[in-house]
N, CA and C atoms as a LAMMPS dump frame, in Angstrom:
ITEM: TIMESTEP
0
ITEM: NUMBER OF ATOMS
336
ITEM: BOX BOUNDS ff ff ff
-5.0000000000000000e+02 5.0000000000000000e+02
-5.0000000000000000e+02 5.0000000000000000e+02
-5.0000000000000000e+02 5.0000000000000000e+02
ITEM: ATOMS id mol type element x y z
1 1 1 N -75.704 -492.624 -202.707
2 1 2 C -74.361 -491.713 -203.367
3 1 3 C -73.067 -492.167 -203.933
4 2 1 N -73.024 -491.85 -205.479
5 2 2 C -72.782 -492.934 -206.322
6 2 3 C -71.563 -491.767 -206.892
7 3 1 N -70.164 -491.755 -206.799
8 3 2 C -69.359 -490.851 -207.515
9 3 3 C -69.639 -489.992 -207.914
10 4 1 N -70.673 -490.121 -209.195
11 4 2 C -70.464 -489.146 -210.296
12 4 3 C -72.295 -488.756 -209.788
13 5 1 N -72.939 -489.035 -208.739
14 5 2 C -73.43 -487.715 -208.126
15 5 3 C -73.26 -486.933 -206.864
16 6 1 N -71.678 -487.384 -206.343
17 6 2 C -71.538 -486.704 -205.406
18 6 3 C -70.458 -485.754 -206.129
19 7 1 N -70.267 -485.356 -207.478
20 7 2 C -69.377 -484.973 -208.341
21 7 3 C -70.724 -483.423 -208.561
22 8 1 N -71.901 -484.05 -208.816
23 8 2 C -72.954 -483.23 -208.97
24 8 3 C -73.481 -482.155 -208.146
25 9 1 N -73.917 -483.394 -207.327
26 9 2 C -74.094 -482.389 -205.627
27 9 3 C -72.617 -481.105 -205.422
28 10 1 N -71.886 -480.844 -205.449
29 10 2 C -70.454 -480.825 -204.949
30 10 3 C -70.48 -479.753 -206.024
31 11 1 N -71.136 -480.087 -207.562
32 11 2 C -70.82 -479.243 -208.028
33 11 3 C -71.693 -477.586 -207.753
34 12 1 N -73.445 -478.207 -207.3
35 12 2 C -74.362 -477.193 -206.927
36 12 3 C -74.29 -476.565 -205.408
37 13 1 N -73.472 -476.562 -205.042
38 13 2 C -72.642 -476.13 -203.588
39 13 3 C -71.219 -475.528 -203.472
40 14 1 N -70.541 -476.125 -204.691
41 14 2 C -69.559 -474.747 -204.772
42 14 3 C -69.598 -473.938 -206.05
43 15 1 N -70.346 -473.639 -206.838
44 15 2 C -70.488 -472.874 -208.371
45 15 3 C -70.115 -471.825 -208.601
46 16 1 N -71.258 -470.892 -206.959
47 16 2 C -71.295 -469.78 -206.672
48 16 3 C -70.147 -469.78 -206.457
49 17 1 N -68.905 -470.536 -206.296
50 17 2 C -66.966 -470.042 -205.533
51 17 3 C -66.306 -470.388 -206.254
52 18 1 N -66.99 -471.063 -207.294
53 18 2 C -64.813 -471.437 -208.301
54 18 3 C -65.776 -470.837 -209.743
55 19 1 N -64.39 -470.351 -210.298
56 19 2 C -64.636 -469.81 -211.46
57 19 3 C -64.712 -471.398 -212.29
58 20 1 N -65.359 -470.549 -213.739
59 20 2 C -65.625 -471.648 -214.52
60 20 3 C -64.802 -472.801 -214.897
61 21 1 N -62.905 -471.967 -215.425
62 21 2 C -62.901 -473.469 -215.34
63 21 3 C -61.916 -474.038 -214.016
64 22 1 N -62.367 -473.161 -212.788
65 22 2 C -61.737 -474.847 -211.727
66 22 3 C -63.369 -475.318 -211.494
67 23 1 N -64.482 -475.263 -212.164
68 23 2 C -65.373 -476.201 -211.414
69 23 3 C -66.081 -477.041 -212.683
70 24 1 N -64.612 -477.841 -213.273
71 24 2 C -64.976 -478.75 -214.296
72 24 3 C -65.517 -480.262 -213.534
73 25 1 N -65.497 -481.293 -214.16
74 25 2 C -66.042 -482.451 -213.611
75 25 3 C -64.337 -483.114 -212.809
76 26 1 N -63.458 -482.815 -213.912
77 26 2 C -62.072 -483.99 -213.181
78 26 3 C -61.562 -483.171 -212.223
79 27 1 N -62.11 -481.62 -211.599
80 27 2 C -61.645 -480.773 -211.027
81 27 3 C -62.417 -481.088 -209.637
82 28 1 N -63.511 -481.369 -209.503
83 28 2 C -64.5 -481.489 -208.517
84 28 3 C -63.863 -482.918 -208.298
85 29 1 N -64.054 -484.41 -209.766
86 29 2 C -63.852 -485.081 -208.24
87 29 3 C -61.861 -485.712 -208.36
88 30 1 N -61.524 -484.845 -208.552
89 30 2 C -59.753 -484.288 -207.629
90 30 3 C -60.227 -483.988 -206.708
91 31 1 N -61.189 -483.178 -205.961
92 31 2 C -61.515 -482.829 -204.6
93 31 3 C -62.192 -483.523 -203.821
94 32 1 N -63.157 -484.383 -204.726
95 32 2 C -64.164 -485.303 -203.816
96 32 3 C -62.517 -486.643 -203.951
97 33 1 N -62.136 -486.832 -204.313
98 33 2 C -60.965 -488.244 -204.341
99 33 3 C -59.997 -487.68 -203.351
100 34 1 N -59.352 -486.748 -202.797
101 34 2 C -58.814 -486.012 -202.139
102 34 3 C -59.056 -486.2 -200.391
103 35 1 N -60.934 -486.06 -200.535
104 35 2 C -61.363 -485.981 -199.254
105 35 3 C -62.491 -487.451 -198.851
106 36 1 N -62.101 -488.548 -199.662
107 36 2 C -62.297 -489.592 -199.653
108 36 3 C -64.163 -489.505 -200.191
109 37 1 N -64.744 -488.707 -200.851
110 37 2 C -66.332 -488.526 -201.436
111 37 3 C -66.646 -487.958 -200.69
112 38 1 N -66.099 -487.53 -199.686
113 38 2 C -67.374 -486.535 -198.16
114 38 3 C -67.676 -485.25 -198.726
115 39 1 N -69.035 -485.22 -199.943
116 39 2 C -69.346 -483.666 -200.409
117 39 3 C -69.308 -482.091 -198.886
118 40 1 N -69.527 -482.354 -198.043
119 40 2 C -69.967 -481.719 -196.835
120 40 3 C -68.105 -481.35 -197.115
121 41 1 N -67.658 -482.21 -196.443
122 41 2 C -66.443 -481.858 -196.263
123 41 3 C -64.959 -481.403 -197.241
124 42 1 N -65.885 -481.88 -198.804
125 42 2 C -65.238 -480.885 -199.741
126 42 3 C -65.694 -478.987 -200.189
127 43 1 N -66.612 -479.008 -199.463
128 43 2 C -67.298 -477.732 -199.702
129 43 3 C -67.025 -476.56 -198.51
130 44 1 N -66.51 -477.346 -197.265
131 44 2 C -65.255 -476.845 -196.366
132 44 3 C -64.41 -476.485 -196.613
133 45 1 N -63.512 -477.271 -197.686
134 45 2 C -62.095 -476.969 -197.961
135 45 3 C -62.174 -475.958 -198.998
136 46 1 N -63.28 -476.019 -200.296
137 46 2 C -63.042 -475.082 -200.971
138 46 3 C -63.898 -474.282 -200.898
139 47 1 N -64.694 -474.055 -199.522
140 47 2 C -64.608 -472.089 -199.079
141 47 3 C -63.301 -471.797 -198.717
142 48 1 N -62.895 -472.393 -198.161
143 48 2 C -61.4 -471.957 -197.222
144 48 3 C -60.191 -471.688 -198.382
145 49 1 N -60.37 -472.964 -199.231
146 49 2 C -59.116 -472.489 -200.446
147 49 3 C -60.036 -471.452 -201.306
148 50 1 N -61.057 -470.876 -201.832
149 50 2 C -61.146 -469.516 -201.591
150 50 3 C -61.27 -468.409 -201.141
151 51 1 N -61.524 -468.648 -199.949
152 51 2 C -61.072 -467.428 -199.207
153 51 3 C -58.985 -466.829 -198.833
154 52 1 N -58.547 -467.813 -198.865
155 52 2 C -57.265 -468.155 -199.194
156 52 3 C -56.881 -467.608 -200.55
157 53 1 N -57.616 -467.709 -202.078
158 53 2 C -57.183 -466.891 -202.286
159 53 3 C -57.372 -465.366 -202.769
160 54 1 N -58.616 -465.541 -202.695
161 54 2 C -58.97 -463.945 -202.347
162 54 3 C -58.108 -463.262 -201.026
163 55 1 N -57.519 -463.946 -200.526
164 55 2 C -56.762 -462.588 -199.336
165 55 3 C -55.208 -462.899 -199.984
166 56 1 N -54.788 -463.855 -200.571
167 56 2 C -54.001 -463.314 -201.532
168 56 3 C -53.989 -462.214 -202.77
169 57 1 N -54.872 -462.387 -202.686
170 57 2 C -55.163 -461.505 -204.461
171 57 3 C -55.05 -462.767 -205.289
172 58 1 N -55.107 -463.652 -205.38
173 58 2 C -55.2 -464.212 -206.891
174 58 3 C -56.158 -464.311 -207.725
175 59 1 N -57.717 -463.804 -207.329
176 59 2 C -58.078 -464.317 -207.441
177 59 3 C -58.939 -462.746 -208.836
178 60 1 N -57.604 -462.019 -208.583
179 60 2 C -58.048 -460.694 -209.378
180 60 3 C -57.265 -461.274 -210.979
181 61 1 N -57.902 -460.907 -211.726
182 61 2 C -57.605 -461.579 -212.706
183 61 3 C -56.295 -460.715 -212.918
184 62 1 N -56.068 -459.513 -212.705
185 62 2 C -54.83 -458.339 -213.562
186 62 3 C -53.355 -458.909 -212.245
187 63 1 N -54.01 -459.625 -211.251
188 63 2 C -52.78 -460.356 -210.405
189 63 3 C -51.615 -460.887 -211.611
190 64 1 N -52.109 -461.629 -212.322
191 64 2 C -51.218 -463.258 -213.646
192 64 3 C -51.196 -462.263 -214.801
193 65 1 N -52.131 -460.784 -215.105
194 65 2 C -51.103 -459.867 -215.928
195 65 3 C -49.704 -459.186 -215.798
196 66 1 N -48.896 -459.279 -214.181
197 66 2 C -47.698 -458.366 -214.551
198 66 3 C -47.769 -459.474 -213.27
199 67 1 N -47.634 -460.098 -212.874
200 67 2 C -47.191 -461.516 -211.729
201 67 3 C -45.613 -461.196 -211.666
202 68 1 N -44.849 -461.433 -213.174
203 68 2 C -43.416 -461.779 -212.317
204 68 3 C -43.125 -459.933 -212.349
205 69 1 N -43.652 -458.871 -212.332
206 69 2 C -43.199 -457.918 -212.146
207 69 3 C -43.559 -457.438 -209.917
208 70 1 N -44.735 -458.524 -209.524
209 70 2 C -44.779 -458.06 -208.516
210 70 3 C -43.41 -458.293 -207.043
211 71 1 N -42.944 -457.367 -206.108
212 71 2 C -42.08 -457.652 -205.555
213 71 3 C -41.787 -458.513 -205.336
214 72 1 N -42.638 -459.481 -204.486
215 72 2 C -42.296 -460.745 -203.457
216 72 3 C -41.917 -462.016 -205.014
217 73 1 N -42.46 -461.608 -206.567
218 73 2 C -41.96 -462.303 -206.711
219 73 3 C -40.878 -462.394 -207.719
220 74 1 N -40.319 -461.178 -207.682
221 74 2 C -38.704 -461.216 -208.636
222 74 3 C -37.527 -461.322 -206.838
223 75 1 N -38.084 -461.397 -206.137
224 75 2 C -36.902 -462.06 -205.176
225 75 3 C -37.223 -462.932 -205.039
226 76 1 N -38.475 -464.168 -205.027
227 76 2 C -38.157 -465.352 -205.437
228 76 3 C -37.076 -465.814 -206.561
229 77 1 N -37.375 -465.346 -207.68
230 77 2 C -36.693 -464.944 -208.596
231 77 3 C -35.283 -464.859 -208.929
232 78 1 N -34.973 -464.145 -208.154
233 78 2 C -33.668 -463.761 -207.839
234 78 3 C -32.828 -464.942 -207.035
235 79 1 N -33.478 -465.246 -206.162
236 79 2 C -32.968 -466.786 -204.952
237 79 3 C -33.037 -467.56 -205.853
238 80 1 N -34.48 -468.613 -206.49
239 80 2 C -34.832 -469.505 -207.057
240 80 3 C -34.789 -469.525 -208.616
241 81 1 N -34.217 -470.893 -209.14
242 81 2 C -33.899 -470.5 -210.875
243 81 3 C -35.178 -470.725 -210.725
244 82 1 N -36.212 -470.589 -212.692
245 82 2 C -37.555 -470.989 -212.694
246 82 3 C -38.097 -470.807 -214.002
247 83 1 N -38.528 -471.575 -214.804
248 83 2 C -39.019 -471.371 -216.52
249 83 3 C -40.42 -470.378 -215.917
250 84 1 N -40.697 -469.67 -216.744
251 84 2 C -41.768 -468.719 -217.142
252 84 3 C -42.876 -469.511 -217.318
253 85 1 N -44.328 -469.474 -216.832
254 85 2 C -45.311 -470.398 -217.275
255 85 3 C -45.482 -469.339 -218.365
256 86 1 N -45.927 -470.164 -219.685
257 86 2 C -46.163 -469.783 -220.564
258 86 3 C -47.887 -470.176 -220.949
259 87 1 N -48.662 -469.502 -221.68
260 87 2 C -49.935 -469.761 -222.008
261 87 3 C -49.692 -471.089 -222.606
262 88 1 N -49.581 -470.988 -223.795
263 88 2 C -49.31 -471.938 -224.468
264 88 3 C -48.993 -473.681 -224.117
265 89 1 N -48.821 -473.546 -222.779
266 89 2 C -48.177 -474.701 -222.108
267 89 3 C -49.153 -475.391 -221.685
268 90 1 N -49.811 -474.801 -221.41
269 90 2 C -52.086 -475.1 -221.384
270 90 3 C -53.255 -475.316 -221.614
271 91 1 N -53.544 -476.736 -221.732
272 91 2 C -54.939 -476.786 -223.155
273 91 3 C -55.742 -477.257 -221.571
274 92 1 N -57.036 -477.051 -222.676
275 92 2 C -58.277 -477.672 -221.722
276 92 3 C -58.21 -479.261 -220.748
277 93 1 N -57.245 -480.504 -221.392
278 93 2 C -57.296 -481.404 -221.154
279 93 3 C -56.323 -481.747 -220.742
280 94 1 N -55.457 -481.094 -219.092
281 94 2 C -54.223 -481.121 -218.835
282 94 3 C -54.875 -480.975 -217.578
283 95 1 N -53.991 -481.561 -216.477
284 95 2 C -54.849 -481.26 -214.866
285 95 3 C -53.566 -480.487 -214.31
286 96 1 N -52.718 -480.279 -214.633
287 96 2 C -51.479 -479.768 -213.742
288 96 3 C -50.431 -479.683 -214.947
289 97 1 N -48.654 -478.831 -213.983
290 97 2 C -48.32 -478.956 -214.713
291 97 3 C -47.104 -479.434 -214.278
292 98 1 N -46.052 -479.757 -214.002
293 98 2 C -44.939 -480.082 -213.444
294 98 3 C -43.555 -479.691 -213.822
295 99 1 N -42.868 -478.783 -213.239
296 99 2 C -41.838 -478.33 -213.267
297 99 3 C -40.871 -479.123 -212.534
298 100 1 N -39.62 -479.364 -212.786
299 100 2 C -38.363 -480.177 -212.438
300 100 3 C -37.199 -479.298 -212.187
301 101 1 N -36.668 -478.18 -211.65
302 101 2 C -35.739 -477.362 -211.991
303 101 3 C -34.668 -477.564 -210.617
304 102 1 N -33.191 -476.645 -211.211
305 102 2 C -32.566 -476.221 -209.731
306 102 3 C -33.139 -475.121 -209.114
307 103 1 N -32.683 -475.389 -207.949
308 103 2 C -33.236 -475.23 -206.701
309 103 3 C -33.011 -473.511 -206.511
310 104 1 N -31.855 -473.165 -206.881
311 104 2 C -30.96 -472.42 -206.436
312 104 3 C -30.58 -471.918 -208.68
313 105 1 N -30.535 -470.625 -208.642
314 105 2 C -30.375 -469.839 -209.368
315 105 3 C -28.816 -469.781 -209.586
316 106 1 N -28.053 -469.854 -210.774
317 106 2 C -26.857 -469.862 -210.86
318 106 3 C -26.04 -468.987 -210.399
319 107 1 N -26.207 -467.983 -210.342
320 107 2 C -25.873 -466.683 -209.732
321 107 3 C -25.698 -467.278 -208.418
322 108 1 N -26.693 -468.032 -207.848
323 108 2 C -26.362 -467.989 -206.56
324 108 3 C -25.725 -469.397 -206.402
325 109 1 N -25.811 -470.057 -206.99
326 109 2 C -24.932 -471.4 -207.091
327 109 3 C -23.343 -470.953 -207.188
328 110 1 N -23.506 -469.638 -208.034
329 110 2 C -21.797 -469.393 -208.034
330 110 3 C -21.035 -469.01 -206.839
331 111 1 N -22.014 -468.323 -206.005
332 111 2 C -21.545 -467.766 -204.869
333 111 3 C -21.201 -468.482 -203.687
334 112 1 N -22.034 -469.74 -204.052
335 112 2 C -21.838 -471.141 -202.532
336 112 3 C -20.325 -471.273 -202.388
């Protein structure tokens, strides 16, 4: 099996699990590379990944509409300084975003 073939096989196995934006060749190749091109193991890990996302409510489109209003997120934002992700930061060619920020927000730093 070639690496490209592995991507096609993985696609067939997980197409019913992943959202269209996650079901890209580059994303599937990332999974395969991370797990030494083992399609069966990748399938198991992706199944577990989807279960975890479901459990946390992350597969619900509405979760992101009011993300910063969730009580847990508000608490996190009170403790840790962070930028708010904007949709214009994302495009179809990027595979990830890197944040480099202070660990504590300014209020926390002043009181330590």
